[in-house]
N, C-alpha and C positions, 0 to 999 in steps of 0.2 A: 504494500500500500504506500503510495507516494504521500509524503508529508513535507511541508515547509512550515516551520514554526518560528515566528518572529518573537523577539523579546527585547527588552531594554528601553521601551518607551516610558513616558511619564510626563510629569509637570516640571518644567524648568524655567528659570527666569531668563529674560533677554540677556544675551551675552554668555550664557552658560553652554554646557556641552552634554551630549548624550552619545552613547555607543549602542547602536542597534546590532542585534545578532539574528541570523536566520539559519536554523539548523535543518539540514535536509536528510531525508531518508527515503528508501524505496526506489531510488534510481541511481544511475552512475553519475554522481555529482561532478566528478572531475571532467566529464565530457560536455557539460552544460555551461553556456554563458549564463551569468547571473546578473540581475539588476535589481535596483530599488526604485519603486514608484511611490507616489504619494497622491492622496486625494483629500482636498479640503472640502468643507461643507459647501454644497452648491456649485462645485467646480468639477471639471473632468479630471480623471486620473492622469498624472503626468510623470514622465521619466525623470528621475533624479540623478542616477548614476548607473553605470554598467561596467562589467568586467568580463574579459574573455575567460575561456575555460582554464587556461594556464595561468591567468592573472597578469599576463605581460602587458595587456592593453586595457586602459580604462578610459571612460569618457564621462562627462558631467554636463548637466544642464547649466546654463549660464548662472542661474540663481544659486547653484551649489559650488561653483568653481571657487577655489581658494578657501572654502570653509568646510567642505565635506570631503571625506576620503573613503573610497570603497576598497575593500581588500577581501581576500578569501584564504582559507586554509583547507586545502583539499584532503589533508590527512584527517581533519575533523569534520569534513562535510559541512562547513559553515562559511557563510559570507557575512561580512560586517559593513556597517556604515558608521564611521566616526563623524559626528556633527559638532562643529565648534562655532562659537559666535552666533548662537541661534537667535533668530528674530521672530517676532510674533507671526509674521507671514509664513513661517515654516510650520505652523500648526496644521496638522493633518493626520490622517491615518497613513502609515507607511507600510508598504507591501513589498515582499521580495518575490522575484519571479525567476524561474529557471527556464532557459530557452535552448532548444535544439531544433534541427529541421523537422523532426517528427511532431513537435508540439511544445506547448508551454505548460508550466505548472506554477500555480500561485499559492502564496500563503494567505492566512486569514487577516493579517494586518496587526499593527500595534499603534496605539494612539500616542502622538507626540503633541504636547500642548506647551506653547511658549508664552508665558504671561507673568506679569509682576503682581 
């Protein structure tokens, strides 16, 4: 059974940091590109950051560049999103996604709220 389980969300003040984790099981994690998306209330889901299966190549949404870092540990079947200097506009549900030609897998999401 395929599972992607996000964790690490919560309430943080502006300027603070959070590290999201996404633990994968049920598929060959090391062969999948992984990404983080987010969806704020009333808005469409948007790509935040992505990383190739080997971890050699990453890319970021403009809103995330310089503040967020995506990484992965294929030995632990886990992808991470380090988020620094958080802003209220980063408030959203954050989802991880595994992608390969045969299809995508999504997690259930973790809430991130940035507020004073």
